[in-house]
Residue, then its C-alpha position, 0 to 999 in steps of 0.5 A: x075417486x069416491x063414487x057419490x051417493x044415488x043422484x050425485x054426479x061426483x065420479x064415474x062408475x068404476x069399470x067392471x072387473x078386468x081378468x088379464x089373460x094367463x094369469x090365475x086369480x083376480x086382477x082388478x080396474x079399480x080405485x085405490x088410495x084416490x086414483x084409478x089403478x092403471x091396467x095391468x097393476x094389481x090391486x090390492x098388493x096383498x089380498x085379505x079379508x079387509x082388501x076384499x071387502x073394500x073392493x066389494x064396496x068399490x066395484x059392486x056396490x058404489x057401481x050398483x048404486x050409481x048405475x041404478x041412479x043413472x038408469x032412473x034418470x035416464x034409461x040407457x038404450x035406443x028402445x029401453x024396457x017399458x018398466x025402466x021407462x015407467x020407473x024413470x018417468x016417475x022418479x024424475x016426476x018427484x021433487x028432489x027431497x023424495x028422490x033423495x029418499x028413493x036414493x036412501x032406499x036403493x042404497x039400503x037395498x044394495x048394502x042389505x043384499x050384499x050383506x046377506x050374500x056375505x052372511x051366506x059365504x060366512x056360514x051364518x045364514x044357510x042356503x041348504x035346508x039340510x041341517x049338516x052344515x056345509x061350508x062355502x070357501x072363498x079363495x083368492x089365488x095369486x101366483x100360485x098362493x091361495x088365501x081363503x077369505x072367509x076363513x073362521x080366523x078374525x072377523x067375518x066378511x059380513x061384519x067387515x061390509x057393515x063396518x065399512x058401509x056404516x056412516 
């Protein structure tokens, strides 16, 4: 199941991350190989940089884009935030071709934010003004085994994300 671009109603947003009690690491309720992974089943079987980026694309990027589309079309709640109502009225008043441009902008902004965050994790964008280089480590732990996902070997996370999201 792939989540369509903003405004397309081809799929539902993926479920939020599912954390199994009593287990270490991350268990995701997400989409793999065109089907929803059943609760209790682990995704992926082996975590690495590529699988992490696929999970981020599905669970963070695609759900953010779809969620934004849903909110723009119909703000949630009995008494939605006034800002959301105003944005929704504006968005819904646009012709379809301009709504598509807004959708492209939302996708661009989402990708840009995730890319920047991954640059920070990779150490190519600093968050500390101290000239001494510090290193952030992103670790995935499963069954007592830990993998550093932003190590110095192979492609960096931000490059993999760019490859995964470039059409």
